[in-house]
C-alpha positions in Angstrom: -11.8 8.1 -136.5 -11.7 6.0 -139.5 -13.5 2.6 -139.3 -11.4 0.0 -140.4 -13.1 -3.0 -139.7 -15.1 -5.2 -142.0 -18.1 -3.8 -143.8 -20.3 -6.3 -142.6 -19.2 -5.6 -139.1 -20.0 -1.9 -139.7 -23.5 -2.5 -141.2 -24.4 -4.9 -138.2 -23.8 -2.4 -135.8 -26.0 0.3 -138.0 -28.7 -2.4 -138.4 -28.3 -2.9 -134.6 -28.9 1.1 -134.3 -32.4 1.0 -136.5 -33.5 -1.9 -134.3 -32.6 0.5 -131.0 -34.0 3.6 -132.9 -37.2 2.4 -133.9 -37.5 0.9 -130.4 -38.1 -2.7 -132.2 -39.3 -5.2 -129.6 -39.1 -9.0 -129.0 -40.8 -10.5 -132.1 -41.2 -7.5 -134.2 -40.2 -8.2 -137.7 -36.6 -6.6 -139.3 -36.8 -4.6 -142.8 -36.2 -7.1 -145.5 -33.1 -7.5 -147.3 -33.6 -5.5 -150.2 -35.3 -2.6 -147.9 -31.4 -2.7 -146.1 -29.9 -3.0 -149.4 -31.4 0.5 -150.3 -31.1 2.1 -147.4 -27.9 1.2 -146.5 -26.6 1.2 -150.2 -24.3 -1.5 -150.1 -24.7 -5.3 -151.6 -27.2 -7.9 -150.8 -23.9 -10.2 -150.0 -23.4 -7.8 -147.1 -26.4 -7.2 -146.1 -27.0 -11.5 -145.9 -23.3 -11.4 -144.0 -24.2 -8.8 -141.2 -27.8 -10.5 -140.9 -25.8 -13.5 -140.2 -23.5 -12.0 -137.3 -26.5 -11.1 -135.5 -28.7 -14.2 -135.6 -24.9 -16.2 -134.5 -25.1 -13.5 -131.7 -29.0 -14.3 -131.3 -29.9 -10.8 -131.5 -32.1 -11.7 -134.2 -34.1 -14.5 -135.4 -34.6 -16.0 -138.9 -38.0 -17.6 -139.8 -37.2 -19.2 -143.7 -40.1 -17.8 -145.6 -41.6 -15.5 -143.2 -38.5 -12.8 -141.9 -36.4 -12.1 -139.7 -37.2 -10.9 -136.1 -35.7 -9.4 -132.8 -35.0 -11.9 -130.7 -36.3 -12.7 -127.3 -34.6 -10.1 -124.6 -32.2 -11.1 -121.4 -33.8 -13.8 -120.8 -31.9 -15.8 -122.9 -28.3 -15.9 -123.8 -26.6 -12.4 -124.4 -23.8 -12.1 -127.0 -21.2 -9.1 -127.3 -18.1 -8.0 -129.1 -14.8 -7.4 -126.5 -12.6 -5.7 -129.0 -14.2 -2.7 -127.9 -13.8 -1.4 -124.2 -17.1 -0.1 -122.7 -19.0 0.1 -119.2 -21.5 -2.7 -118.5 -23.7 0.1 -118.8 -22.8 0.4 -122.2 -22.7 -2.9 -123.3 -26.1 -3.3 -122.1 -27.6 -0.4 -124.1 -25.9 -1.9 -127.2 -27.7 -4.9 -126.5 -30.9 -3.3 -125.8 -31.5 -5.1 -122.5 -32.8 -3.4 -119.4 -30.7 -3.9 -116.7 -30.6 -2.5 -113.2 -28.0 -1.9 -110.7 -27.3 -2.4 -107.0 -24.4 -1.3 -105.4 -23.9 -3.7 -102.5 -20.8 -1.8 -100.6 -18.3 1.5 -101.4 -16.0 2.1 -98.9 -12.4 3.4 -98.8 -9.4 1.2 -98.0 -5.8 1.3 -98.4 -3.6 -0.4 -101.1 -2.1 -3.8 -100.7 0.9 -5.1 -102.5 -1.1 -6.9 -105.4 -3.3 -3.6 -106.1 -0.5 -1.2 -105.9 1.3 -3.3 -108.7 -1.6 -3.3 -110.6 -2.5 0.3 -110.1 1.3 1.7 -110.4 0.8 3.1 -106.5 3.1 2.6 -103.5 1.4 0.8 -100.7 -0.9 2.2 -98.4 -2.2 4.8 -101.1 -6.1 5.2 -100.1 -8.4 3.3 -102.9 -12.3 3.6 -103.3 -13.5 0.1 -104.0 -16.7 0.0 -105.2 -19.0 -3.5 -105.4 -22.2 -3.8 -107.6 -24.5 -6.5 -109.0 -26.4 -6.0 -112.3 -29.9 -7.6 -113.0 -31.8 -8.6 -115.8 -35.7 -8.9 -114.8 -34.6 -9.5 -111.4 -31.9 -12.2 -112.0 -28.3 -11.3 -111.2 -26.2 -11.4 -114.5 -23.0 -9.3 -113.8 -21.3 -8.9 -110.5 -18.6 -6.2 -110.6 -15.9 -5.2 -108.2 -13.9 -1.6 -109.4 -11.0 -0.5 -107.6 -9.2 3.3 -108.2 -7.4 5.8 -106.5 -8.8 8.2 -104.1 -7.4 10.9 -105.5 -9.5 10.4 -108.8 -12.5 11.1 -107.0 -13.9 14.7 -107.1 -16.0 15.1 -103.8 -17.3 12.8 -101.3 -18.1 9.8 -103.0 -21.7 8.5 -102.3 -23.5 4.6 -103.3 -26.2 6.4 -105.0 -23.5 8.1 -107.4 -22.6 5.1 -108.9 -25.8 3.5 -110.4 -24.8 4.1 -114.0 -21.9 3.9 -116.2 -18.6 4.2 -113.8 -16.5 5.0 -117.1 -18.6 7.3 -118.0 -18.7 9.3 -114.4 -14.6 9.4 -114.7 -14.6 10.9 -118.0 -17.6 13.6 -117.6 -17.1 14.4 -113.9 -13.8 13.7 -112.9 -11.7 14.5 -115.8 -10.0 10.9 -116.0 -10.2 9.8 -119.6 -10.0 6.2 -120.4 -8.1 5.1 -123.5 -7.5 1.4 -123.3 -7.5 -1.6 -121.5 -5.2 -4.6 -120.6 -8.1 -7.9 -119.8 -7.4 -11.2 -118.7 -10.6 -13.7 -120.0 -11.1 -16.7 -117.5 -13.7 -19.0 -116.2 -14.2 -19.1 -112.7 -16.6 -20.0 -110.0 -17.7 -17.2 -107.1 -17.2 -18.3 -103.6 -20.1 -19.5 -102.0 -20.1 -16.4 -99.5 -20.7 -14.2 -102.8 -22.8 -16.3 -104.3 -25.0 -16.2 -101.4 -24.4 -12.2 -101.1 -25.7 -11.5 -104.6 -28.3 -14.0 -104.3 -27.7 -16.4 -107.2 -27.1 -20.6 -106.6 -23.5 -21.9 -106.0 -21.9 -23.4 -108.9 -22.7 -21.2 -111.5 -19.7 -20.7 -113.9 -18.7 -17.2 -114.5 -16.8 -15.5 -117.2 -14.3 -12.9 -115.3 -13.0 -10.2 -117.3 -10.3 -8.9 -115.0 -8.8 -5.7 -116.5 -6.2 -2.5 -115.5 -7.6 0.1 -117.2 -5.1 3.1 -118.9 -5.6 6.8 -119.1 -4.1 9.2 -122.1 -0.8 9.0 -120.2 -0.9 5.5 -120.3 -0.9 5.5 -116.3 -3.4 2.7 -114.8 -6.1 4.8 -113.7 -8.8 1.7 -112.7 -8.8 -2.0 -111.9 -11.8 -4.0 -112.6 -13.3 -7.3 -112.1 -16.3 -7.9 -114.1 -18.1 -11.3 -113.8 -20.9 -12.4 -116.3 -22.8 -15.7 -115.5 -21.6 -18.1 -118.0 -25.0 -19.1 -118.9 -26.5 -16.1 -119.8 -23.4 -14.9 -121.5 -20.9 -15.6 -124.5 -18.2 -13.0 -126.0 -17.0 -13.4 -129.5 -14.1 -11.6 -131.4 -12.7 -11.2 -134.5 -9.1 -12.9 -135.0 -7.2 -12.3 -138.2 -4.0 -13.7 -139.5 -2.7 -10.3 -140.5 
């Protein structure tokens, strides 16, 4: 598919791919502007714009007169665009941060009116509900709830099957390709019981991405609620008047 994004955004991804492929770590120095101009065959102004985006996302640091360096890892604030649909696992890979997953629960239940409306199902249809928490350096940073029709899950589901990307599992193992999602973003607080359950202080602000994911036939296949710690994440989006 033709990438119609601004060249600076495309270059931003290419530079970040280079950082990952070369396994650069926090504090490692990036190639100079001139080296990037030669490597990617773009103008110096485009390189500077791409580097500025990476700095604004706090993925690299600029030390004037010295150079640019890979920023510290998950102990800091994590920034990511939200125009691309991706799983938490894919997002973490893109930010080059190690996340571990803990499955809190995996259960089957019958759909009620609210879930049925979101997934286009009759009331009483069997569902699979997956509850997980994602940790960076042992600290919970993402709490997620995923609900999907039991009919999509091939075979017997086990908690150990969901340590990675749910979207990847759906697409590769269950032949349930996800094409797009409709997302609502809002600031929330977790219920005290949930905060205690996942091991975080009560009162932390969270950024909730609540979305219905659709398949190739425009039918909903997954309802997800991903809570990102507001003191660890911020999201950005390109807005245009045209």
